Structure formats: C-alpha cells, structure tokens
C-alpha positions as CSV (number, residue, x, y, z in Angstrom):
1,M,193.3,86.9,75.4
2,K,197.1,86.3,75.3
3,E,197.8,89.6,77.1
4,L,195.2,88.7,79.8
5,G,196.9,85.3,80.2
6,K,200.3,87.1,80.7
7,L,198.6,88.9,83.6
8,D,197.3,85.5,85.1
9,I,193.7,86.4,84.2
10,T,192.3,83.0,83.3
11,S,188.6,83.7,83.3
12,V,186.7,86.3,81.3
13,M,182.9,86.7,80.9
14,I,181.9,87.8,77.4
15,E,178.4,89.2,77.3
16,G,177.9,90.2,73.7
17,G,175.6,90.3,70.8
18,S,175.4,87.7,68.0
19,T,178.6,89.0,66.2
20,I,180.8,89.0,69.4
21,N,179.5,85.6,70.4
22,A,180.2,84.1,67.0
23,S,183.7,85.6,66.9
24,A,184.5,84.3,70.4
25,L,183.3,80.8,69.6
26,S,185.0,80.6,66.2
27,S,188.3,81.8,67.6
28,G,188.3,78.9,70.1
29,I,188.5,81.0,73.3
30,V,185.2,79.8,74.7
31,D,185.2,76.8,77.0
32,K,182.0,77.4,79.0
33,V,178.6,78.9,77.9
34,M,175.7,80.1,79.8
35,F,172.3,80.8,78.1
36,F,169.4,82.5,79.8
37,I,166.2,81.4,78.2
38,A,162.9,83.3,78.8
39,P,159.5,81.8,78.0
40,R,159.0,84.2,75.1
41,M,159.4,83.8,71.4
42,I,160.4,86.4,68.8
43,A,159.2,84.7,65.6
44,V,159.6,87.3,62.9
45,K,161.6,87.3,59.7
46,N,164.2,89.8,60.9
47,S,164.8,88.4,64.4
48,I,168.5,88.1,65.4
49,G,169.8,84.9,67.0
50,S,172.1,84.9,70.1
51,I,175.0,83.6,68.0
52,G,175.6,84.9,64.5
53,G,178.2,83.9,61.9
54,E,178.0,81.3,59.2
55,S,176.0,78.2,59.8
56,P,177.9,74.9,59.3
57,E,176.9,73.0,56.2
58,L,176.1,69.9,58.2
59,L,174.5,69.8,61.7
60,K,177.2,67.3,62.8
61,N,179.8,70.1,62.3
62,A,178.0,72.5,64.7
63,C,179.5,73.5,68.0
64,T,178.4,71.1,70.8
65,V,177.8,71.7,74.5
66,Q,178.5,69.0,77.0
67,D,178.0,68.4,80.7
68,I,174.8,70.5,80.6
69,T,173.0,71.8,83.7
70,I,169.6,73.5,83.7
71,K,168.4,75.7,86.5
72,K,165.0,77.4,86.8
73,L,165.3,81.1,87.8
74,G,161.9,82.6,88.3
75,A,160.1,82.2,85.0
76,D,163.5,81.8,83.1
77,F,166.0,79.0,82.7
78,L,169.8,79.1,82.9
79,V,171.5,76.5,80.7
80,E,175.2,76.0,81.4
81,G,177.7,73.7,79.7
82,Y,181.1,73.2,78.2
83,V,182.0,73.6,74.6
84,G,183.1,70.2,73.3
C-alpha cells in the first residue's frame, strides 16, 4: 500500500476471500466496505464466512461500519459503509 501511495494511487478494490479480507481489515488499510448479500443461506457446520481471522472476545470490540447505505440490485442487496 505504501508503494501504491508513492505512485499517487489512493484507491484500491480488494475482492478477496475470508483470509485476505481479515488481513486487510486487521492491517487498518480498509476505509470503505461493500457487501453483496443474496437471499440464500449456507447453514452447514463447515461454511466459511466472508471475513475470517480471530473473533474479538467482546462484541463491542468488533469492527464497526458507519454511514451505511443499502441498495436493492435485482434479488440481491448491496450494503456500503465506512469502517469506523
């Protein structure tokens, strides 16, 4: 990210799996998030969440999202907000 900043690149989209998403959030490089939510549930014991990593011990220590907007796109929803 520092090298990209030196090139005046100030915006990068990260579209990763749970490990990449957790790494980006924990490193503090994420300021905006976009979640696409489909009206389907995968409710099995081995399902993988969209963000991996270690859970905080207390919910109040979890990453928060502020200034949230929600848009309906077909049957899906786009939730956008800023990491607070």
